[in-house]
PyMOL commands that place a pseudoatom at each C-alpha (Angstrom):
pseudoatom trace, name=CA, resn=MET, resi=1, chain=A, elem=C, hetatm=0, pos=[-149.173, 27.924, -103.512]
pseudoatom trace, name=CA, resn=GLU, resi=2, chain=A, elem=C, hetatm=0, pos=[-146.624, 25.255, -102.568]
pseudoatom trace, name=CA, resn=GLN, resi=3, chain=A, elem=C, hetatm=0, pos=[-144.670, 26.294, -99.201]
pseudoatom trace, name=CA, resn=LYS, resi=4, chain=A, elem=C, hetatm=0, pos=[-141.544, 25.397, -100.540]
pseudoatom trace, name=CA, resn=ASP, resi=5, chain=A, elem=C, hetatm=0, pos=[-141.869, 29.387, -102.326]
pseudoatom trace, name=CA, resn=PHE, resi=6, chain=A, elem=C, hetatm=0, pos=[-142.279, 30.705, -99.548]
pseudoatom trace, name=CA, resn=LYS, resi=7, chain=A, elem=C, hetatm=0, pos=[-139.491, 33.222, -98.623]
pseudoatom trace, name=CA, resn=TYR, resi=8, chain=A, elem=C, hetatm=0, pos=[-139.947, 34.428, -94.947]
pseudoatom trace, name=CA, resn=ILE, resi=9, chain=A, elem=C, hetatm=0, pos=[-137.574, 37.130, -95.600]
pseudoatom trace, name=CA, resn=VAL, resi=10, chain=A, elem=C, hetatm=0, pos=[-137.550, 39.544, -98.227]
pseudoatom trace, name=CA, resn=ARG, resi=11, chain=A, elem=C, hetatm=0, pos=[-134.782, 42.009, -99.003]
pseudoatom trace, name=CA, resn=VAL, resi=12, chain=A, elem=C, hetatm=0, pos=[-135.580, 44.688, -101.281]
pseudoatom trace, name=CA, resn=VAL, resi=13, chain=A, elem=C, hetatm=0, pos=[-133.654, 48.511, -101.031]
pseudoatom trace, name=CA, resn=ASN, resi=14, chain=A, elem=C, hetatm=0, pos=[-131.122, 46.598, -98.615]
pseudoatom trace, name=CA, resn=THR, resi=15, chain=A, elem=C, hetatm=0, pos=[-134.868, 46.456, -95.894]
pseudoatom trace, name=CA, resn=ASP, resi=16, chain=A, elem=C, hetatm=0, pos=[-135.609, 42.615, -95.201]
pseudoatom trace, name=CA, resn=LEU, resi=17, chain=A, elem=C, hetatm=0, pos=[-139.074, 42.593, -94.664]
pseudoatom trace, name=CA, resn=ASP, resi=18, chain=A, elem=C, hetatm=0, pos=[-141.535, 40.186, -93.518]
pseudoatom trace, name=CA, resn=GLY, resi=19, chain=A, elem=C, hetatm=0, pos=[-142.609, 37.191, -95.853]
pseudoatom trace, name=CA, resn=ASN, resi=20, chain=A, elem=C, hetatm=0, pos=[-146.428, 36.564, -92.888]
pseudoatom trace, name=CA, resn=LYS, resi=21, chain=A, elem=C, hetatm=0, pos=[-147.248, 40.273, -93.607]
pseudoatom trace, name=CA, resn=PRO, resi=22, chain=A, elem=C, hetatm=0, pos=[-148.872, 41.529, -97.010]
pseudoatom trace, name=CA, resn=ILE, resi=23, chain=A, elem=C, hetatm=0, pos=[-146.341, 43.950, -99.612]
pseudoatom trace, name=CA, resn=GLU, resi=24, chain=A, elem=C, hetatm=0, pos=[-147.811, 46.833, -99.245]
pseudoatom trace, name=CA, resn=ILE, resi=25, chain=A, elem=C, hetatm=0, pos=[-147.813, 46.835, -94.745]
pseudoatom trace, name=CA, resn=ALA, resi=26, chain=A, elem=C, hetatm=0, pos=[-144.566, 45.498, -94.559]
pseudoatom trace, name=CA, resn=MET, resi=27, chain=A, elem=C, hetatm=0, pos=[-143.168, 47.774, -97.359]
pseudoatom trace, name=CA, resn=ARG, resi=28, chain=A, elem=C, hetatm=0, pos=[-143.828, 50.876, -95.016]
pseudoatom trace, name=CA, resn=LYS, resi=29, chain=A, elem=C, hetatm=0, pos=[-140.975, 48.878, -92.573]
pseudoatom trace, name=CA, resn=ILE, resi=30, chain=A, elem=C, hetatm=0, pos=[-138.549, 50.651, -95.527]
pseudoatom trace, name=CA, resn=LYS, resi=31, chain=A, elem=C, hetatm=0, pos=[-137.496, 54.024, -94.048]
pseudoatom trace, name=CA, resn=GLY, resi=32, chain=A, elem=C, hetatm=0, pos=[-138.627, 56.556, -96.606]
pseudoatom trace, name=CA, resn=VAL, resi=33, chain=A, elem=C, hetatm=0, pos=[-141.704, 54.669, -97.384]
pseudoatom trace, name=CA, resn=ASN, resi=34, chain=A, elem=C, hetatm=0, pos=[-145.490, 55.139, -96.082]
pseudoatom trace, name=CA, resn=PHE, resi=35, chain=A, elem=C, hetatm=0, pos=[-149.529, 53.791, -97.413]
pseudoatom trace, name=CA, resn=MET, resi=36, chain=A, elem=C, hetatm=0, pos=[-149.971, 55.872, -99.771]
pseudoatom trace, name=CA, resn=PHE, resi=37, chain=A, elem=C, hetatm=0, pos=[-146.346, 55.402, -101.524]
pseudoatom trace, name=CA, resn=ALA, resi=38, chain=A, elem=C, hetatm=0, pos=[-146.678, 51.057, -100.695]
pseudoatom trace, name=CA, resn=ASN, resi=39, chain=A, elem=C, hetatm=0, pos=[-149.599, 51.269, -102.577]
pseudoatom trace, name=CA, resn=ILE, resi=40, chain=A, elem=C, hetatm=0, pos=[-148.603, 53.212, -105.667]
pseudoatom trace, name=CA, resn=ILE, resi=41, chain=A, elem=C, hetatm=0, pos=[-145.494, 51.072, -105.950]
pseudoatom trace, name=CA, resn=CYS, resi=42, chain=A, elem=C, hetatm=0, pos=[-146.867, 47.623, -105.810]
pseudoatom trace, name=CA, resn=TYR, resi=43, chain=A, elem=C, hetatm=0, pos=[-149.844, 49.647, -107.971]
pseudoatom trace, name=CA, resn=PHE, resi=44, chain=A, elem=C, hetatm=0, pos=[-146.515, 50.524, -110.985]
pseudoatom trace, name=CA, resn=ALA, resi=45, chain=A, elem=C, hetatm=0, pos=[-144.336, 47.570, -110.487]
pseudoatom trace, name=CA, resn=GLY, resi=46, chain=A, elem=C, hetatm=0, pos=[-147.890, 45.372, -111.313]
pseudoatom trace, name=CA, resn=VAL, resi=47, chain=A, elem=C, hetatm=0, pos=[-147.630, 43.401, -108.143]
pseudoatom trace, name=CA, resn=ASP, resi=48, chain=A, elem=C, hetatm=0, pos=[-151.290, 43.133, -105.831]
pseudoatom trace, name=CA, resn=ASN, resi=49, chain=A, elem=C, hetatm=0, pos=[-151.084, 44.831, -103.046]
pseudoatom trace, name=CA, resn=ASN, resi=50, chain=A, elem=C, hetatm=0, pos=[-152.709, 42.293, -100.693]
pseudoatom trace, name=CA, resn=LYS, resi=51, chain=A, elem=C, hetatm=0, pos=[-149.862, 39.597, -102.266]
pseudoatom trace, name=CA, resn=LYS, resi=52, chain=A, elem=C, hetatm=0, pos=[-148.058, 37.839, -99.471]
pseudoatom trace, name=CA, resn=THR, resi=53, chain=A, elem=C, hetatm=0, pos=[-144.551, 39.197, -98.998]
pseudoatom trace, name=CA, resn=GLY, resi=54, chain=A, elem=C, hetatm=0, pos=[-143.460, 35.808, -98.662]
pseudoatom trace, name=CA, resn=TYR, resi=55, chain=A, elem=C, hetatm=0, pos=[-144.785, 34.767, -102.684]
pseudoatom trace, name=CA, resn=LEU, resi=56, chain=A, elem=C, hetatm=0, pos=[-143.212, 36.987, -104.329]
pseudoatom trace, name=CA, resn=LEU, resi=57, chain=A, elem=C, hetatm=0, pos=[-141.503, 36.008, -107.209]
pseudoatom trace, name=CA, resn=ASP, resi=58, chain=A, elem=C, hetatm=0, pos=[-137.845, 37.307, -107.966]
pseudoatom trace, name=CA, resn=GLY, resi=59, chain=A, elem=C, hetatm=0, pos=[-139.108, 38.936, -111.307]
pseudoatom trace, name=CA, resn=GLU, resi=60, chain=A, elem=C, hetatm=0, pos=[-141.332, 40.834, -108.734]
pseudoatom trace, name=CA, resn=ILE, resi=61, chain=A, elem=C, hetatm=0, pos=[-139.397, 42.010, -106.176]
pseudoatom trace, name=CA, resn=LYS, resi=62, chain=A, elem=C, hetatm=0, pos=[-136.766, 43.245, -108.518]
pseudoatom trace, name=CA, resn=LYS, resi=63, chain=A, elem=C, hetatm=0, pos=[-139.597, 44.910, -110.845]
pseudoatom trace, name=CA, resn=LEU, resi=64, chain=A, elem=C, hetatm=0, pos=[-140.394, 47.027, -106.604]
pseudoatom trace, name=CA, resn=ASP, resi=65, chain=A, elem=C, hetatm=0, pos=[-136.698, 47.516, -105.988]
pseudoatom trace, name=CA, resn=ASP, resi=66, chain=A, elem=C, hetatm=0, pos=[-136.588, 49.284, -109.610]
pseudoatom trace, name=CA, resn=VAL, resi=67, chain=A, elem=C, hetatm=0, pos=[-139.897, 50.942, -108.667]
pseudoatom trace, name=CA, resn=LEU, resi=68, chain=A, elem=C, hetatm=0, pos=[-139.251, 52.177, -105.210]
pseudoatom trace, name=CA, resn=LYS, resi=69, chain=A, elem=C, hetatm=0, pos=[-134.965, 53.637, -106.545]
pseudoatom trace, name=CA, resn=ASN, resi=70, chain=A, elem=C, hetatm=0, pos=[-136.210, 55.523, -109.772]
pseudoatom trace, name=CA, resn=PRO, resi=71, chain=A, elem=C, hetatm=0, pos=[-140.281, 56.271, -108.717]
pseudoatom trace, name=CA, resn=LEU, resi=72, chain=A, elem=C, hetatm=0, pos=[-139.506, 59.508, -111.690]
pseudoatom trace, name=CA, resn=LYS, resi=73, chain=A, elem=C, hetatm=0, pos=[-138.941, 56.289, -114.584]
pseudoatom trace, name=CA, resn=TYR, resi=74, chain=A, elem=C, hetatm=0, pos=[-142.374, 54.967, -113.786]
pseudoatom trace, name=CA, resn=ASN, resi=75, chain=A, elem=C, hetatm=0, pos=[-143.865, 58.408, -113.978]
pseudoatom trace, name=CA, resn=ILE, resi=76, chain=A, elem=C, hetatm=0, pos=[-144.650, 58.043, -110.518]
pseudoatom trace, name=CA, resn=PRO, resi=77, chain=A, elem=C, hetatm=0, pos=[-146.108, 62.190, -109.227]
pseudoatom trace, name=CA, resn=SER, resi=78, chain=A, elem=C, hetatm=0, pos=[-143.179, 64.542, -108.067]
pseudoatom trace, name=CA, resn=TRP, resi=79, chain=A, elem=C, hetatm=0, pos=[-146.306, 65.149, -105.511]
pseudoatom trace, name=CA, resn=MET, resi=80, chain=A, elem=C, hetatm=0, pos=[-145.497, 61.181, -104.026]
pseudoatom trace, name=CA, resn=LEU, resi=81, chain=A, elem=C, hetatm=0, pos=[-142.051, 62.358, -103.622]
pseudoatom trace, name=CA, resn=ASN, resi=82, chain=A, elem=C, hetatm=0, pos=[-140.368, 62.734, -100.470]
pseudoatom trace, name=CA, resn=ARG, resi=83, chain=A, elem=C, hetatm=0, pos=[-137.170, 65.368, -101.605]
pseudoatom trace, name=CA, resn=ARG, resi=84, chain=A, elem=C, hetatm=0, pos=[-139.079, 68.101, -105.255]
pseudoatom trace, name=CA, resn=LYS, resi=85, chain=A, elem=C, hetatm=0, pos=[-136.777, 71.320, -105.932]
pseudoatom trace, name=CA, resn=ASP, resi=86, chain=A, elem=C, hetatm=0, pos=[-133.480, 69.332, -104.554]
pseudoatom trace, name=CA, resn=TYR, resi=87, chain=A, elem=C, hetatm=0, pos=[-131.139, 72.585, -102.638]
pseudoatom trace, name=CA, resn=GLU, resi=88, chain=A, elem=C, hetatm=0, pos=[-128.277, 71.276, -105.010]
pseudoatom trace, name=CA, resn=GLU, resi=89, chain=A, elem=C, hetatm=0, pos=[-129.432, 69.651, -108.085]
pseudoatom trace, name=CA, resn=GLY, resi=90, chain=A, elem=C, hetatm=0, pos=[-132.784, 71.844, -108.650]
pseudoatom trace, name=CA, resn=THR, resi=91, chain=A, elem=C, hetatm=0, pos=[-134.719, 67.543, -109.095]
pseudoatom trace, name=CA, resn=ASP, resi=92, chain=A, elem=C, hetatm=0, pos=[-137.627, 65.444, -107.685]
pseudoatom trace, name=CA, resn=LYS, resi=93, chain=A, elem=C, hetatm=0, pos=[-136.526, 63.070, -105.672]
pseudoatom trace, name=CA, resn=HIS, resi=94, chain=A, elem=C, hetatm=0, pos=[-137.770, 60.265, -103.799]
pseudoatom trace, name=CA, resn=ILE, resi=95, chain=A, elem=C, hetatm=0, pos=[-134.480, 59.437, -100.752]
pseudoatom trace, name=CA, resn=LEU, resi=96, chain=A, elem=C, hetatm=0, pos=[-135.547, 56.438, -98.884]
pseudoatom trace, name=CA, resn=THR, resi=97, chain=A, elem=C, hetatm=0, pos=[-133.436, 54.335, -95.807]
pseudoatom trace, name=CA, resn=SER, resi=98, chain=A, elem=C, hetatm=0, pos=[-130.443, 56.010, -93.916]
pseudoatom trace, name=CA, resn=ASP, resi=99, chain=A, elem=C, hetatm=0, pos=[-130.173, 59.341, -97.316]
pseudoatom trace, name=CA, resn=ILE, resi=100, chain=A, elem=C, hetatm=0, pos=[-133.205, 59.954, -94.946]
pseudoatom trace, name=CA, resn=LYS, resi=101, chain=A, elem=C, hetatm=0, pos=[-130.777, 61.239, -91.910]
pseudoatom trace, name=CA, resn=PHE, resi=102, chain=A, elem=C, hetatm=0, pos=[-127.829, 62.533, -93.994]
pseudoatom trace, name=CA, resn=VAL, resi=103, chain=A, elem=C, hetatm=0, pos=[-129.882, 64.460, -96.090]
pseudoatom trace, name=CA, resn=GLN, resi=104, chain=A, elem=C, hetatm=0, pos=[-131.947, 65.822, -93.098]
pseudoatom trace, name=CA, resn=GLU, resi=105, chain=A, elem=C, hetatm=0, pos=[-128.783, 66.567, -91.247]
pseudoatom trace, name=CA, resn=ASN, resi=106, chain=A, elem=C, hetatm=0, pos=[-126.779, 68.463, -94.141]
pseudoatom trace, name=CA, resn=ASP, resi=107, chain=A, elem=C, hetatm=0, pos=[-129.684, 70.527, -94.848]
pseudoatom trace, name=CA, resn=LEU, resi=108, chain=A, elem=C, hetatm=0, pos=[-129.308, 72.185, -91.314]
pseudoatom trace, name=CA, resn=LYS, resi=109, chain=A, elem=C, hetatm=0, pos=[-126.387, 72.522, -91.209]
pseudoatom trace, name=CA, resn=ARG, resi=110, chain=A, elem=C, hetatm=0, pos=[-126.458, 74.862, -93.944]
pseudoatom trace, name=CA, resn=LEU, resi=111, chain=A, elem=C, hetatm=0, pos=[-129.533, 76.188, -92.290]
pseudoatom trace, name=CA, resn=LYS, resi=112, chain=A, elem=C, hetatm=0, pos=[-126.981, 77.042, -89.011]
pseudoatom trace, name=CA, resn=LYS, resi=113, chain=A, elem=C, hetatm=0, pos=[-124.211, 77.722, -91.337]
pseudoatom trace, name=CA, resn=ILE, resi=114, chain=A, elem=C, hetatm=0, pos=[-125.593, 80.407, -93.169]
pseudoatom trace, name=CA, resn=LYS, resi=115, chain=A, elem=C, hetatm=0, pos=[-127.362, 81.560, -90.139]
pseudoatom trace, name=CA, resn=SER, resi=116, chain=A, elem=C, hetatm=0, pos=[-130.650, 81.681, -90.839]
pseudoatom trace, name=CA, resn=TYR, resi=117, chain=A, elem=C, hetatm=0, pos=[-133.323, 82.370, -88.636]
pseudoatom trace, name=CA, resn=ARG, resi=118, chain=A, elem=C, hetatm=0, pos=[-134.372, 78.239, -89.051]
pseudoatom trace, name=CA, resn=GLY, resi=119, chain=A, elem=C, hetatm=0, pos=[-131.411, 77.455, -88.681]
pseudoatom trace, name=CA, resn=MET, resi=120, chain=A, elem=C, hetatm=0, pos=[-130.434, 79.997, -85.841]
pseudoatom trace, name=CA, resn=ARG, resi=121, chain=A, elem=C, hetatm=0, pos=[-133.154, 78.436, -84.024]
pseudoatom trace, name=CA, resn=HIS, resi=122, chain=A, elem=C, hetatm=0, pos=[-132.108, 74.366, -84.422]
pseudoatom trace, name=CA, resn=ALA, resi=123, chain=A, elem=C, hetatm=0, pos=[-129.170, 75.754, -83.288]
pseudoatom trace, name=CA, resn=TYR, resi=124, chain=A, elem=C, hetatm=0, pos=[-130.607, 77.266, -79.935]
pseudoatom trace, name=CA, resn=GLY, resi=125, chain=A, elem=C, hetatm=0, pos=[-133.223, 74.304, -79.631]
pseudoatom trace, name=CA, resn=LEU, resi=126, chain=A, elem=C, hetatm=0, pos=[-135.747, 76.700, -79.872]
pseudoatom trace, name=CA, resn=PRO, resi=127, chain=A, elem=C, hetatm=0, pos=[-138.839, 75.509, -82.403]
pseudoatom trace, name=CA, resn=THR, resi=128, chain=A, elem=C, hetatm=0, pos=[-138.567, 77.326, -85.701]
pseudoatom trace, name=CA, resn=ARG, resi=129, chain=A, elem=C, hetatm=0, pos=[-142.240, 77.050, -87.146]
pseudoatom trace, name=CA, resn=GLY, resi=130, chain=A, elem=C, hetatm=0, pos=[-143.796, 79.901, -84.706]
pseudoatom trace, name=CA, resn=GLN, resi=131, chain=A, elem=C, hetatm=0, pos=[-144.756, 78.345, -81.573]
pseudoatom trace, name=CA, resn=ARG, resi=132, chain=A, elem=C, hetatm=0, pos=[-144.893, 80.232, -78.105]
pseudoatom trace, name=CA, resn=THR, resi=133, chain=A, elem=C, hetatm=0, pos=[-142.121, 79.717, -75.999]
pseudoatom trace, name=CA, resn=LYS, resi=134, chain=A, elem=C, hetatm=0, pos=[-143.864, 80.607, -72.557]
pseudoatom trace, name=CA, resn=SER, resi=135, chain=A, elem=C, hetatm=0, pos=[-144.867, 78.125, -71.346]
pseudoatom trace, name=CA, resn=ASN, resi=136, chain=A, elem=C, hetatm=0, pos=[-144.104, 75.320, -73.780]
pseudoatom trace, name=CA, resn=PHE, resi=137, chain=A, elem=C, hetatm=0, pos=[-140.224, 74.499, -74.877]
pseudoatom trace, name=CA, resn=ARG, resi=138, chain=A, elem=C, hetatm=0, pos=[-139.448, 75.023, -71.720]
pseudoatom trace, name=CA, resn=LYS, resi=139, chain=A, elem=C, hetatm=0, pos=[-135.905, 72.040, -71.347]
pseudoatom trace, name=CA, resn=ASN, resi=140, chain=A, elem=C, hetatm=0, pos=[-132.571, 73.340, -70.933]
pseudoatom trace, name=CA, resn=LYS, resi=141, chain=A, elem=C, hetatm=0, pos=[-130.372, 70.224, -72.044]
pseudoatom trace, name=CA, resn=GLY, resi=142, chain=A, elem=C, hetatm=0, pos=[-132.646, 67.670, -70.614]
pseudoatom trace, name=CA, resn=LYS, resi=143, chain=A, elem=C, hetatm=0, pos=[-132.831, 69.428, -67.569]
pseudoatom trace, name=CA, resn=VAL, resi=144, chain=A, elem=C, hetatm=0, pos=[-136.984, 71.186, -67.069]
pseudoatom trace, name=CA, resn=THR, resi=145, chain=A, elem=C, hetatm=0, pos=[-137.454, 74.605, -66.281]
pseudoatom trace, name=CA, resn=GLY, resi=146, chain=A, elem=C, hetatm=0, pos=[-140.251, 75.405, -63.494]
pseudoatom trace, name=CA, resn=VAL, resi=147, chain=A, elem=C, hetatm=0, pos=[-141.989, 79.071, -63.087]
pseudoatom trace, name=CA, resn=LYS, resi=148, chain=A, elem=C, hetatm=0, pos=[-140.569, 81.056, -60.605]
pseudoatom trace, name=CA, resn=ARG, resi=149, chain=A, elem=C, hetatm=0, pos=[-142.445, 82.309, -57.671]
pseudoatom trace, name=CA, resn=LYS, resi=150, chain=A, elem=C, hetatm=0, pos=[-141.922, 86.114, -56.902]
pseudoatom trace, name=CA, resn=LYS, resi=151, chain=A, elem=C, hetatm=0, pos=[-140.131, 85.897, -53.243]
pseudoatom trace, name=CA, resn=GLY, resi=152, chain=A, elem=C, hetatm=0, pos=[-142.600, 88.024, -51.758]
pseudoatom trace, name=CA, resn=LYS, resi=153, chain=A, elem=C, hetatm=0, pos=[-145.671, 86.442, -52.878]
pseudoatom trace, name=CA, resn=SER, resi=154, chain=A, elem=C, hetatm=0, pos=[-146.452, 82.605, -50.689]
pseudoatom trace, name=CA, resn=GLY, resi=155, chain=A, elem=C, hetatm=0, pos=[-148.837, 79.869, -52.241]
pseudoatom trace, name=CA, resn=LYS, resi=156, chain=A, elem=C, hetatm=0, pos=[-151.256, 79.790, -49.234]
pseudoatom trace, name=CA, resn=ALA, resi=157, chain=A, elem=C, hetatm=0, pos=[-153.412, 82.924, -48.298]
for i in range(1, 157): cmd.bond("trace and resi %d" % i, "trace and resi %d" % (i + 1))
show_as sticks, trace
zoom trace
């Protein structure tokens, strides 16, 4: 391969990827893409996943971008997606980049608004998945709450 075809930074889904890394590792920098999803994207786009990102052709970059944005169009199984049965639309989606944080915040606001158990636990800053709270989760707005001793007992015997 010629050095003049090498790109040090490749832009995919509004994210800069390092051209020196293999594409499957570089794609993991995109928020919402993990190891398995990067592998399946490379497979459906027809790109060798060990190929350096800087040596990708423009057509391959466009194909990767399209597969990332529309995974259902390329028959990627729905169990690989990170947003199955969306609350509002009822469809399967894969959310990328800053949209993940936006959707997550909206889900929490909805849970708090309808005053569900999970929503109230989030509002109070308590664990939502059934963990014990006697010894853990003792922080109260940045301050650590210790164990309080009874006045009559001393530490030394």
